[in-house]
C-alpha positions, 0 to 999 in steps of 0.5 A: 777246299777243291785241292783237299776235295781232290785230295781225299777223292783220290784216297777213296778212290783206290778204296773204291776200286777195291770195293768193285773188284771184292764184288766181283770176286764174292760173286765168282763161283770158284771163290764161292766153293773156298767158303774160308776165302769167301768169308774173307773177301766179303768180311774185307768187302764190309769194312770198307764198303762206307767208305767206297759209298762215301766216295761216290756221294763226294765225287758227285758233289764235287762234279756238281761244283764244277759243273756250277762253277762253269755255269756261272763263269758263262752265265749273263743273266744277273738272276741266273748267276745269283741262283748259281752262285748260291748253288755253289756256296752250297755245294761248297757247305756239302763238300765241306761236311762230307769230307769230315765225315770221310775223315772219320771214315778213314781212320783205322777201324777196329777189325772186329767191329762188327762181330757179334760179342762175347761178354763176361761179368764177374763178382768182384768186391761187396759178396753177396751184393757184388752178385746181385748187381751182377744180375741186374748188370746182366739184365741192364745189357740184355735190354740193351741189345733187345732195343738194338733187335740183337739176340742174347745167348746165354753161354755159363752163369753160376748163381748164388742162393738169393737170386745173385750171380758169381759169373755169367757169359753171355754172347749177343749176335749181331751186326755192330755189337762188339762196335757199341759193348767193347766200351763197357769193359772194366769196373762198374761200382754200385753204391746202395743200401743193400735189403740185408742191411738194417741200419740204412747205411751206404754200401759200395760193391763191384763187379767187373765187365770183361768184353771180346769179339766173337772170332769166325772159325775162319780166323785160325786154327786150333789143333784137337791134340792141345784140347783136354775137353771134361764133361759134367753135370750141370748145376743150378743155384745152391749145387741142384742139378738142373739135368740128369745127363752130363751134358756141360763142357768144360775145354782146356787148350793145353799150351796157354792153360785158357780154360772156358765152360758152358752149360746153358744148353741141355744137348752136349754138342751145343755146350761144345759148340758154344765153348769152342766159341769163347776159346776161340775169342780168348785164344785171339786175344791171347794170340793179339798179345803174343805171349799169355802174360802180356794176354793176361795184362790186356784182361788186367787191363779191362777189368782190374783187381776189382777194387772199389776205386778202380771203376769206369761207371758208378751207380749211385742209387739213393741219388738216382745216378749213373756217371761213367769216368772216362768221358764224365758223363752223367745220367740222373735217370738211374732207372732208365740206364739200368733198364739198357738206355745206356747209349749216352755212355756209348755214344759219348765214348765212342766220340771221345775214342774218334777225337783222339784218333783224329788228333794223332792222324 
């Protein structure tokens, strides 16, 4: 165990050195003056902070163990030797536990885990019933965010006549939001009797969820010449105008053909700012895949075609249960799930992801 502890300390020691260096750098007035560089260094420092703190904790435990072993070997009193022996056993157990936690911390980390998140929910198979379910999914996520004390901002929404949502794009602001929401991507299936169904027959409908991290403007440059910006009047359900000015914004990124829109704010400037946030996230996803076709495939892998058979989670109303098919976890309290209690699924998916990474490490 001591050999493993030394090996882990050597690895984390380099990270601790880098963390200390970054701490100095982000306090340097010259670095602070360069906002882009400062943000980049702050983000890097934040990403390795847990490993740096774990190094300090493990190093103290290990030094305490060495000290205790030395005392044990030199002590002649039987009772004191027994006390040191017990302490050695306790410290070894703590060190083994800390090493396992550090192994997890050393796994490759998603650089976007601490980011805000942009979520898109779209109507898929099932017509109006699917649109109504989109509304309930949005409510579920909004309530989940509220439990986490995160802020939700609707960026664009298209509603139906009877209160459903054809599609909605919203941002969740809060540290670690993407690390939790990223597992929600995919097709969500609902099984229930629609209010319009007179025979009481259960219908199956689907809605798709896509999740993207909010990308800071410092990540890459978007050239003005590559953008086409159109304005139009924002509208509500049924096409009723909700304001009389052309405050809504549609931005087209000409080289890729990616189009985003935002109409939730009354201010044209605010809508443009939010639309640019969505565009940066989509372009980041695009550039990660190198070419537009790969971008489309990446999004398709998240939401599929929306067919009823392609699902990550099923919400069964008659039986009052919700099952996540990726980890085979079921909640028998559907009402609680729809009220935002989805940590049961996200925790299981996080553990599965972690276990797979550890197995391949």
